[in-house]
Backbone as CSV, one residue per row, in Angstrom:
resi,resn,N_x,N_y,N_z,CA_x,CA_y,CA_z,C_x,C_y,C_z
1,MET,-25.807,0.417,-12.471,-24.745,1.185,-11.864,-23.592,0.292,-11.403
2,ASP,-23.780,-0.980,-11.403,-22.772,-1.872,-10.885,-21.464,-1.816,-11.691
3,ASN,-21.548,-1.460,-12.960,-20.343,-1.415,-13.766,-19.616,-0.085,-13.670
4,GLY,-20.167,0.824,-12.860,-19.493,2.111,-12.662,-19.763,3.136,-13.717
5,ALA,-20.575,2.795,-14.683,-20.865,3.733,-15.768,-21.799,4.824,-15.307
6,THR,-21.614,6.005,-15.813,-22.504,7.103,-15.493,-23.843,6.902,-16.189
7,PRO,-24.949,7.001,-15.445,-26.264,6.775,-16.054,-26.562,7.799,-17.146
8,ALA,-27.413,7.421,-18.069,-27.829,8.322,-19.147,-28.665,9.440,-18.597
9,ARG,-28.507,10.655,-19.198,-29.286,11.801,-18.747,-29.957,12.419,-19.972
10,THR,-31.069,13.059,-19.741,-31.842,13.580,-20.851,-31.648,15.084,-21.075
11,ALA,-31.520,15.873,-20.006,-31.388,17.303,-20.152,-30.040,17.645,-20.773
12,PRO,-30.014,18.492,-21.804,-28.750,18.826,-22.514,-27.685,19.380,-21.556
13,ALA,-28.138,20.153,-20.551,-27.181,20.789,-19.668,-26.814,19.963,-18.464
14,ALA,-27.345,18.724,-18.387,-27.170,17.898,-17.199,-25.803,17.223,-17.202
15,VAL,-24.759,18.024,-17.111,-23.406,17.464,-17.091,-23.046,16.924,-15.721
16,ILE,-22.288,15.847,-15.703,-21.702,15.338,-14.464,-20.221,15.722,-14.468
17,VAL,-19.838,16.492,-13.441,-18.480,17.008,-13.330,-17.794,16.359,-12.131
18,ALA,-16.666,15.743,-12.366,-15.869,15.122,-11.293,-14.675,16.017,-10.988
19,ILE,-14.568,16.444,-9.730,-13.416,17.268,-9.317,-12.669,16.545,-8.228
20,ASP,-11.450,16.128,-8.560,-10.594,15.384,-7.616,-9.381,16.210,-7.246
21,GLY,-8.679,15.698,-6.215,-7.449,16.347,-5.793,-7.278,16.200,-4.305
22,PRO,-6.060,16.462,-3.810,-5.782,16.341,-2.371,-6.372,17.505,-1.583
23,SER,-6.253,17.432,-0.274,-6.765,18.490,0.614,-6.009,19.795,0.384
24,GLY,-6.727,20.915,0.542,-6.099,22.220,0.476,-5.906,22.772,-0.909
25,THR,-6.502,22.134,-1.897,-6.368,22.635,-3.276,-7.565,23.515,-3.690
26,GLY,-8.552,23.626,-2.826,-9.703,24.447,-3.125,-10.881,23.688,-3.696
27,LYS,-10.891,22.358,-3.546,-11.950,21.540,-4.135,-13.343,21.942,-3.659
28,SER,-13.528,22.028,-2.361,-14.871,22.280,-1.829,-15.397,23.652,-2.238
29,SER,-14.576,24.684,-1.998,-15.010,26.035,-2.336,-15.292,26.183,-3.816
30,THR,-14.401,25.612,-4.635,-14.583,25.684,-6.091,-15.838,24.930,-6.525
31,SER,-15.967,23.705,-6.038,-17.080,22.846,-6.457,-18.436,23.472,-6.110
32,LYS,-18.556,23.983,-4.895,-19.814,24.581,-4.460,-20.150,25.827,-5.288
33,ALA,-19.117,26.651,-5.544,-19.340,27.880,-6.304,-19.720,27.573,-7.756
34,VAL,-19.040,26.610,-8.357,-19.341,26.235,-9.754,-20.754,25.682,-9.846
35,ALA,-21.119,24.801,-8.914,-22.471,24.216,-8.923,-23.524,25.294,-8.761
36,THR,-23.284,26.233,-7.862,-24.237,27.319,-7.627,-24.387,28.179,-8.879
37,GLN,-23.261,28.544,-9.466,-23.285,29.443,-10.636,-23.964,28.785,-11.838
38,LEU,-23.837,27.478,-11.993,-24.361,26.796,-13.172,-25.656,26.043,-12.899
39,GLY,-26.186,26.151,-11.699,-27.456,25.498,-11.395,-27.380,23.989,-11.299
40,LEU,-26.235,23.477,-10.818,-26.036,22.036,-10.680,-26.130,21.624,-9.214
41,SER,-26.380,20.338,-8.989,-26.317,19.818,-7.646,-24.852,19.684,-7.250
42,TYR,-24.619,19.383,-5.948,-23.240,19.320,-5.466,-23.126,18.207,-4.428
43,LEU,-22.040,17.449,-4.518,-21.815,16.369,-3.549,-20.370,16.371,-3.071
44,ASP,-20.212,16.464,-1.763,-18.912,16.380,-1.114,-18.732,14.942,-0.644
45,THR,-18.003,14.138,-1.403,-17.850,12.727,-1.038,-16.976,12.538,0.173
46,GLY,-16.066,13.506,0.396,-15.201,13.414,1.584,-16.034,13.471,2.852
47,ALA,-17.116,14.265,2.822,-17.984,14.367,3.987,-18.641,13.026,4.319
48,GLN,-18.900,12.232,3.274,-19.501,10.915,3.484,-18.530,9.975,4.219
49,TYR,-17.268,10.024,3.808,-16.280,9.186,4.487,-16.018,9.696,5.899
50,ARG,-16.094,10.993,6.082,-15.958,11.544,7.433,-17.143,11.116,8.313
51,ALA,-18.319,11.117,7.703,-19.510,10.728,8.437,-19.415,9.258,8.852
52,MET,-18.926,8.430,7.948,-18.737,7.016,8.253,-17.743,6.859,9.401
53,THR,-16.668,7.636,9.340,-15.658,7.595,10.376,-16.201,8.035,11.743
54,TRP,-16.949,9.138,11.707,-17.563,9.658,12.942,-18.506,8.611,13.557
55,TRP,-19.270,7.946,12.698,-20.179,6.903,13.219,-19.382,5.770,13.872
56,MET,-18.292,5.384,13.239,-17.460,4.303,13.800,-16.929,4.696,15.184
57,ILE,-16.442,5.945,15.276,-15.870,6.407,16.551,-16.926,6.477,17.640
58,THR,-18.084,7.050,17.334,-19.123,7.237,18.359,-19.795,5.918,18.724
59,ASN,-19.667,4.914,17.885,-20.261,3.605,18.178,-19.254,2.576,18.669
60,GLY,-18.084,3.063,19.033,-17.098,2.202,19.663,-16.415,1.216,18.752
61,VAL,-16.434,1.452,17.454,-15.733,0.545,16.531,-14.247,0.905,16.535
62,ASP,-13.393,-0.092,16.658,-11.954,0.129,16.658,-11.503,0.491,15.241
63,VAL,-11.172,1.770,15.019,-10.808,2.200,13.674,-9.409,1.767,13.282
64,ALA,-8.730,1.085,14.170,-7.421,0.505,13.849,-7.575,-0.938,13.417
65,ASP,-8.792,-1.424,13.416,-9.097,-2.827,13.060,-9.927,-2.880,11.788
66,PRO,-9.292,-3.083,10.629,-10.009,-3.119,9.353,-11.170,-4.116,9.330
67,ALA,-11.012,-5.256,10.003,-12.076,-6.257,10.027,-13.296,-5.746,10.752
68,ALA,-13.080,-5.021,11.839,-14.201,-4.464,12.605,-14.897,-3.386,11.806
69,ILE,-14.139,-2.565,11.103,-14.689,-1.531,10.245,-15.519,-2.160,9.112
70,ALA,-14.974,-3.202,8.512,-15.671,-3.868,7.414,-16.998,-4.429,7.870
71,THR,-17.026,-5.016,9.052,-18.257,-5.622,9.569,-19.334,-4.550,9.812
72,ALA,-18.914,-3.356,10.215,-19.878,-2.283,10.555,-20.219,-1.388,9.378
73,ALA,-19.544,-1.555,8.253,-19.677,-0.596,7.155,-21.093,-0.403,6.639
74,GLY,-21.901,-1.438,6.699,-23.232,-1.345,6.156,-24.292,-0.843,7.128
75,LYS,-23.875,-0.541,8.360,-24.857,-0.186,9.396,-25.326,1.276,9.369
76,PRO,-24.427,2.258,9.299,-24.908,3.644,9.335,-25.686,4.036,8.086
77,VAL,-26.681,4.873,8.273,-27.477,5.369,7.159,-27.048,6.817,6.876
78,LEU,-26.417,7.033,5.744,-25.915,8.359,5.383,-26.860,9.019,4.392
79,LEU,-27.167,10.282,4.611,-28.013,11.040,3.708,-27.364,12.387,3.415
80,SER,-27.058,12.628,2.136,-26.395,13.856,1.739,-27.353,14.773,1.002
81,GLY,-27.438,16.041,1.483,-28.196,17.056,0.756,-27.311,17.642,-0.316
82,THR,-27.843,17.857,-1.515,-27.002,18.279,-2.636,-27.206,19.720,-3.080
83,ASP,-27.759,20.560,-2.211,-27.907,21.969,-2.519,-26.553,22.638,-2.264
84,PRO,-25.875,23.169,-3.321,-24.550,23.745,-3.085,-24.516,24.926,-2.143
85,ALA,-25.672,25.619,-2.003,-25.740,26.766,-1.112,-25.818,26.320,0.353
86,ALA,-26.287,25.110,0.575,-26.446,24.622,1.945,-26.353,23.099,1.960
87,PRO,-25.188,22.555,1.666,-25.027,21.090,1.669,-25.177,20.526,3.086
88,THR,-25.831,19.406,3.178,-26.041,18.794,4.508,-25.637,17.349,4.480
89,ILE,-25.384,16.808,5.673,-25.178,15.370,5.781,-25.667,14.891,7.142
90,THR,-26.466,13.833,7.116,-26.956,13.257,8.371,-26.537,11.802,8.453
91,VAL,-26.389,11.327,9.677,-26.050,9.941,9.927,-27.126,9.385,10.846
92,ASP,-27.851,8.390,10.389,-28.971,7.830,11.149,-29.945,8.930,11.576
93,GLY,-30.138,9.915,10.700,-31.089,10.995,10.969,-30.558,12.168,11.757
94,ALA,-29.328,12.079,12.261,-28.753,13.166,13.066,-27.801,13.993,12.221
95,ASP,-27.886,15.323,12.387,-27.012,16.243,11.652,-25.557,15.978,12.075
96,ALA,-24.740,15.680,11.049,-23.333,15.366,11.343,-22.362,16.395,10.755
97,SER,-22.897,17.480,10.216,-22.054,18.454,9.499,-20.974,19.056,10.403
98,GLY,-21.263,19.237,11.665,-20.275,19.788,12.587,-19.295,18.723,13.099
99,PRO,-19.831,17.649,13.685,-18.967,16.621,14.272,-17.952,16.002,13.336
100,ILE,-18.287,15.931,12.029,-17.377,15.267,11.118,-16.113,16.109,10.806
101,ARG,-16.106,17.347,11.244,-14.971,18.231,10.928,-13.962,18.335,12.077
102,THR,-14.096,17.540,13.097,-13.170,17.581,14.209,-11.809,16.990,13.832
103,GLN,-10.791,17.330,14.596,-9.462,16.816,14.326,-9.405,15.300,14.519
104,GLU,-10.217,14.793,15.466,-10.229,13.346,15.707,-10.682,12.607,14.459
105,VAL,-11.748,13.097,13.819,-12.244,12.463,12.602,-11.222,12.621,11.482
106,THR,-10.642,13.799,11.362,-9.645,14.052,10.327,-8.480,13.104,10.428
107,SER,-8.038,12.795,11.645,-6.882,11.940,11.852,-7.178,10.472,11.585
108,LYS,-8.449,10.101,11.532,-8.804,8.690,11.391,-9.530,8.352,10.095
109,VAL,-9.906,9.349,9.317,-10.722,9.111,8.138,-9.980,8.319,7.070
110,SER,-8.671,8.498,6.936,-7.922,7.748,5.930,-7.951,6.248,6.216
111,ALA,-7.827,5.887,7.507,-7.830,4.471,7.893,-9.193,3.847,7.577
112,VAL,-10.257,4.560,7.903,-11.590,4.040,7.682,-11.903,3.952,6.168
113,SER,-11.564,5.012,5.449,-11.891,5.053,4.008,-11.055,4.102,3.181
114,ALA,-9.977,3.564,3.761,-9.138,2.609,3.036,-9.724,1.203,3.008
115,VAL,-10.703,0.934,3.868,-11.297,-0.394,3.977,-12.229,-0.622,2.777
116,PRO,-11.983,-1.664,1.973,-12.766,-1.899,0.762,-14.261,-1.932,0.969
117,GLU,-14.723,-2.526,2.057,-16.163,-2.618,2.309,-16.784,-1.245,2.502
118,VAL,-16.020,-0.337,3.109,-16.507,1.029,3.305,-16.615,1.723,1.939
119,ARG,-15.594,1.568,1.119,-15.606,2.215,-0.189,-16.723,1.656,-1.076
120,THR,-17.013,0.388,-0.952,-18.091,-0.200,-1.753,-19.426,0.431,-1.391
121,VAL,-19.701,0.559,-0.083,-20.956,1.125,0.393,-21.085,2.572,-0.043
122,VAL,-20.042,3.340,0.189,-20.086,4.789,-0.095,-20.105,5.051,-1.609
123,THR,-19.337,4.282,-2.352,-19.308,4.478,-3.804,-20.679,4.250,-4.429
124,GLU,-21.363,3.210,-4.013,-22.712,2.946,-4.548,-23.665,4.075,-4.185
125,LEU,-23.503,4.624,-2.987,-24.340,5.749,-2.576,-24.055,6.954,-3.470
126,GLN,-22.787,7.196,-3.733,-22.408,8.334,-4.588,-22.941,8.181,-6.008
127,ARG,-22.888,7.002,-6.547,-23.392,6.783,-7.902,-24.911,6.971,-7.954
128,SER,-25.566,6.557,-6.907,-27.020,6.717,-6.825,-27.392,8.201,-6.806
129,ILE,-26.663,8.972,-6.041,-26.930,10.409,-5.938,-26.684,11.085,-7.283
130,ALA,-25.583,10.728,-7.938,-25.273,11.324,-9.249,-26.345,10.973,-10.276
131,ALA,-26.844,9.728,-10.208,-27.852,9.278,-11.156,-29.161,10.025,-10.982
132,SER,-29.443,10.487,-9.770,-30.718,11.143,-9.497,-30.676,12.658,-9.689
133,ALA,-29.498,13.186,-10.049,-29.341,14.634,-10.244,-29.801,15.008,-11.647
134,ALA,-31.072,15.307,-11.786,-31.659,15.557,-13.096,-31.034,16.712,-13.847
135,ASN,-30.563,17.724,-13.142,-29.972,18.891,-13.789,-28.464,18.841,-13.887
136,GLY,-27.877,17.729,-13.460,-26.434,17.613,-13.448,-25.870,17.841,-12.058
137,ILE,-24.588,17.498,-11.875,-24.020,17.567,-10.526,-22.510,17.730,-10.588
138,VAL,-21.978,18.423,-9.597,-20.531,18.514,-9.394,-20.210,17.617,-8.211
139,VAL,-19.367,16.617,-8.442,-19.019,15.661,-7.388,-17.537,15.836,-7.089
140,GLU,-17.204,16.148,-5.843,-15.799,16.336,-5.475,-15.308,15.242,-4.560
141,GLY,-14.038,14.864,-4.760,-13.463,13.796,-3.924,-12.053,13.509,-4.310
142,ARG,-11.704,12.223,-4.179,-10.343,11.813,-4.487,-10.291,10.701,-5.549
143,ASP,-11.420,10.043,-5.775,-11.428,8.944,-6.766,-12.665,8.998,-7.637
144,ILE,-13.200,10.202,-7.826,-14.442,10.331,-8.593,-14.222,10.023,-10.058
145,GLY,-13.226,10.670,-10.664,-12.977,10.471,-12.066,-12.378,9.128,-12.419
146,THR,-11.725,8.504,-11.443,-11.070,7.202,-11.709,-11.953,6.018,-11.370
147,THR,-12.743,6.122,-10.313,-13.490,4.949,-9.805,-14.987,5.156,-9.725
148,VAL,-15.410,6.233,-9.088,-16.826,6.426,-8.802,-17.612,6.689,-10.076
149,LEU,-17.160,7.674,-10.843,-17.849,8.077,-12.071,-16.841,8.170,-13.223
150,PRO,-16.334,7.020,-13.667,-15.314,7.029,-14.698,-15.788,7.560,-16.034
151,ASP,-17.100,7.635,-16.241,-17.634,8.166,-17.486,-18.216,9.589,-17.304
152,ALA,-17.752,10.289,-16.279,-18.197,11.655,-16.038,-17.942,12.503,-17.289
153,ASP,-18.798,13.478,-17.530,-18.655,14.312,-18.737,-17.389,15.143,-18.706
154,LEU,-17.000,15.584,-17.524,-15.810,16.413,-17.377,-15.089,16.014,-16.080
155,LYS,-13.794,15.795,-16.192,-12.978,15.441,-15.023,-11.906,16.526,-14.822
156,ILE,-11.820,17.013,-13.616,-10.838,18.042,-13.267,-10.042,17.586,-12.070
157,PHE,-8.737,17.765,-12.124,-7.863,17.392,-11.011,-7.164,18.671,-10.534
158,LEU,-7.518,19.099,-9.304,-6.900,20.286,-8.739,-5.627,19.957,-7.984
159,THR,-4.586,20.750,-8.184,-3.342,20.579,-7.475,-2.909,21.927,-6.887
160,ALA,-1.912,21.898,-6.011,-1.317,23.109,-5.457,-0.046,22.684,-4.750
161,SER,0.863,23.639,-4.553,2.095,23.319,-3.848,1.792,22.941,-2.401
162,PRO,2.645,22.133,-1.775,2.449,21.751,-0.363,2.322,22.963,0.541
163,GLU,3.115,23.994,0.250,3.077,25.204,1.091,1.757,25.923,0.985
164,ALA,1.246,26.065,-0.242,-0.042,26.736,-0.439,-1.187,25.953,0.201
165,ARG,-1.136,24.658,0.042,-2.195,23.818,0.637,-2.177,23.897,2.130
166,ALA,-0.988,23.875,2.744,-0.875,23.941,4.190,-1.369,25.278,4.726
167,ALA,-1.026,26.336,4.031,-1.451,27.670,4.455,-2.975,27.781,4.401
168,ARG,-3.592,27.247,3.357,-5.033,27.302,3.230,-5.713,26.459,4.314
169,ARG,-5.238,25.262,4.500,-5.875,24.373,5.469,-5.696,24.888,6.899
170,SER,-4.503,25.406,7.195,-4.267,25.954,8.517,-5.184,27.117,8.794
171,GLY,-5.445,27.906,7.771,-6.346,29.042,7.915,-7.775,28.653,8.145
172,GLU,-8.151,27.412,7.726,-9.511,26.935,7.884,-9.773,26.445,9.308
173,LEU,-8.696,26.047,9.996,-8.851,25.503,11.345,-9.140,26.636,12.329
174,LYS,-9.930,26.358,13.333,-10.349,27.407,14.267,-10.134,26.957,15.717
175,GLY,-10.034,27.981,16.576,-9.991,27.697,17.992,-8.836,26.792,18.413
176,LYS,-9.177,25.851,19.294,-8.126,24.988,19.863,-7.509,24.054,18.823
177,GLU,-8.194,23.903,17.669,-7.645,22.999,16.659,-6.777,23.704,15.631
178,ALA,-6.637,25.023,15.775,-5.773,25.760,14.870,-4.328,25.355,15.124
179,THR,-3.588,25.126,14.051,-2.199,24.711,14.186,-1.325,25.580,13.303
180,ASP,-0.010,25.473,13.508,0.870,26.279,12.637,0.955,25.601,11.267
181,VAL,1.443,26.349,10.306,1.462,25.879,8.920,2.372,24.646,8.774
182,ALA,3.479,24.635,9.478,4.426,23.505,9.377,3.769,22.208,9.833
183,ALA,3.052,22.266,10.928,2.370,21.079,11.425,1.274,20.633,10.457
184,THR,0.571,21.607,9.913,-0.484,21.291,8.954,0.092,20.662,7.693
185,LYS,1.228,21.181,7.222,1.897,20.642,6.038,2.269,19.177,6.286
186,ASP,2.761,18.879,7.467,3.163,17.508,7.806,1.939,16.580,7.813
187,ALA,0.850,17.079,8.392,-0.379,16.280,8.459,-0.928,16.004,7.067
188,LEU,-0.853,17.016,6.178,-1.331,16.843,4.811,-0.479,15.824,4.050
189,ALA,0.821,15.869,4.308,1.719,14.936,3.647,1.401,13.487,4.041
190,LYS,1.086,13.292,5.311,0.733,11.964,5.779,-0.607,11.521,5.174
191,ARG,-1.546,12.452,5.080,-2.850,12.124,4.501,-2.674,11.776,3.020
192,ASP,-1.850,12.526,2.315,-1.591,12.250,0.906,-1.024,10.850,0.712
193,ALA,-0.060,10.496,1.562,0.578,9.206,1.456,-0.424,8.095,1.701
194,ALA,-1.289,8.285,2.682,-2.295,7.268,2.985,-3.316,7.143,1.863
195,ASP,-3.767,8.281,1.330,-4.796,8.248,0.298,-4.261,7.745,-1.037
196,SER,-3.034,8.111,-1.355,-2.441,7.695,-2.624,-1.943,6.244,-2.601
197,GLY,-1.629,5.766,-1.386,-1.059,4.454,-1.263,-2.032,3.329,-0.968
198,ARG,-3.309,3.671,-0.701,-4.247,2.611,-0.391,-4.522,1.746,-1.615
199,LYS,-4.819,0.480,-1.365,-5.022,-0.464,-2.468,-6.329,-0.225,-3.207
200,THR,-7.374,0.165,-2.476,-8.692,0.348,-3.044,-8.931,1.806,-3.407
201,SER,-9.142,2.097,-4.674,-9.478,3.445,-5.145,-8.564,4.527,-4.593
202,PRO,-7.278,4.480,-4.862,-6.386,5.505,-4.345,-6.604,6.852,-4.985
203,LEU,-6.116,7.893,-4.299,-6.147,9.233,-4.880,-5.245,9.216,-6.127
204,ALA,-5.820,9.571,-7.250,-5.067,9.552,-8.496,-5.757,10.428,-9.527
205,LYS,-4.968,10.964,-10.446,-5.529,11.757,-11.530,-5.956,10.856,-12.666
206,ALA,-7.185,11.000,-13.115,-7.674,10.213,-14.239,-6.895,10.616,-15.515
207,GLY,-6.702,9.648,-16.382,-5.931,9.913,-17.601,-6.518,11.016,-18.461
208,ASP,-7.831,11.170,-18.421,-8.477,12.192,-19.270,-8.949,13.407,-18.478
209,ALA,-8.371,13.584,-17.285,-8.722,14.746,-16.457,-7.918,15.984,-16.872
210,VAL,-8.523,17.141,-16.677,-7.847,18.426,-16.915,-7.219,18.842,-15.590
211,GLU,-5.898,18.993,-15.569,-5.233,19.393,-14.310,-5.181,20.906,-14.195
212,VAL,-5.567,21.416,-13.018,-5.535,22.841,-12.761,-4.718,23.103,-11.518
213,ASP,-3.584,23.772,-11.674,-2.708,24.106,-10.540,-3.194,25.385,-9.912
214,THR,-3.664,25.316,-8.676,-4.279,26.497,-8.022,-3.304,27.283,-7.163
215,THR,-2.036,26.899,-7.164,-1.045,27.514,-6.273,-1.061,29.043,-6.338
216,ASP,-0.998,29.578,-7.554,-0.876,31.035,-7.732,-2.176,31.679,-8.227
217,LEU,-3.279,30.965,-8.067,-4.557,31.474,-8.508,-5.437,31.850,-7.303
218,THR,-6.217,32.887,-7.454,-7.205,33.196,-6.424,-8.362,32.229,-6.561
219,LEU,-9.170,32.121,-5.535,-10.326,31.225,-5.599,-11.214,31.609,-6.766
220,GLN,-11.444,32.888,-6.967,-12.306,33.329,-8.051,-11.732,32.939,-9.413
221,GLN,-10.439,32.982,-9.561,-9.808,32.567,-10.818,-9.988,31.087,-11.076
222,VAL,-9.893,30.300,-10.015,-10.084,28.845,-10.164,-11.530,28.565,-10.564
223,ILE,-12.469,29.247,-9.895,-13.886,29.072,-10.197,-14.178,29.421,-11.645
224,GLU,-13.635,30.559,-12.105,-13.857,30.987,-13.493,-13.293,29.970,-14.486
225,CYS,-12.130,29.421,-14.138,-11.501,28.416,-15.011,-12.388,27.184,-15.149
226,VAL,-12.898,26.693,-14.020,-13.703,25.488,-14.029,-15.054,25.751,-14.702
227,VAL,-15.657,26.897,-14.426,-16.938,27.255,-15.066,-16.766,27.240,-16.590
228,THR,-15.665,27.818,-17.070,-15.411,27.851,-18.505,-15.290,26.435,-19.081
229,LEU,-14.593,25.569,-18.366,-14.461,24.181,-18.822,-15.818,23.485,-18.890
230,VAL,-16.658,23.708,-17.887,-17.992,23.086,-17.896,-18.842,23.627,-19.021
231,GLU,-18.791,24.947,-19.208,-19.593,25.560,-20.290,-19.159,25.077,-21.650
232,GLU,-17.854,24.870,-21.820,-17.347,24.344,-23.092,-17.832,22.912,-23.309
233,LYS,-17.886,22.149,-22.255,-18.370,20.760,-22.348,-19.861,20.732,-22.689
234,ARG,-20.597,21.624,-22.053,-22.043,21.730,-22.355,-22.269,22.068,-23.820
235,ALA,-21.502,23.041,-24.296,-21.688,23.517,-25.688,-21.351,22.425,-26.690
236,ALA,-20.463,21.523,-26.306,-20.008,20.505,-27.243,-20.959,19.287,-27.295
237,ARG,-21.923,19.269,-26.386,-22.809,18.097,-26.316,-23.967,18.237,-27.292
């Protein structure tokens, strides 16, 4: 796995699907639904970086200090459940699915995930999970098709207008963390700039990825589009 190649699989239907794109494009909802419909495993790689960030915060690591982050990168033990109907993530045995979604983690995850040592640890974990998915897997993130699984059977890059993304993400926020769309749009723009501009594994569309603009599509339409692409790939194998 050190060379980044996707491991060989035996089952004809065991496709590895990489779904990349920025926040608010429908990656998570689409990926989980496609995996459920096609009987594939599912991995939210963003949750792993959030979990790493949450661990850093709760353990007093200065997330503004890349050297401190790098030193601690190998310490937390992350475990991701790959059932699309009920994906889980634990850190050192503790359920982190709730804590990793706070605004504090959201505001700091780009800084933590930009550290090369963090990406090395998490990328190897992601490749290991993909390799163990006997029936195939849908892996969603920002660098799956370009860096993590460059030999994935199918690569999809989801996009949407800034306005559509902001409206969707603002609608996902609840309670005291709910913000107006304009503020959410600004936050997404900053996150995009950080993710696209980092030196290690930036957010980017793979050259052989299929781009799907979700701006004017319903979630169900996006799901149907991706399912069709996966089924076509399966049939061609």
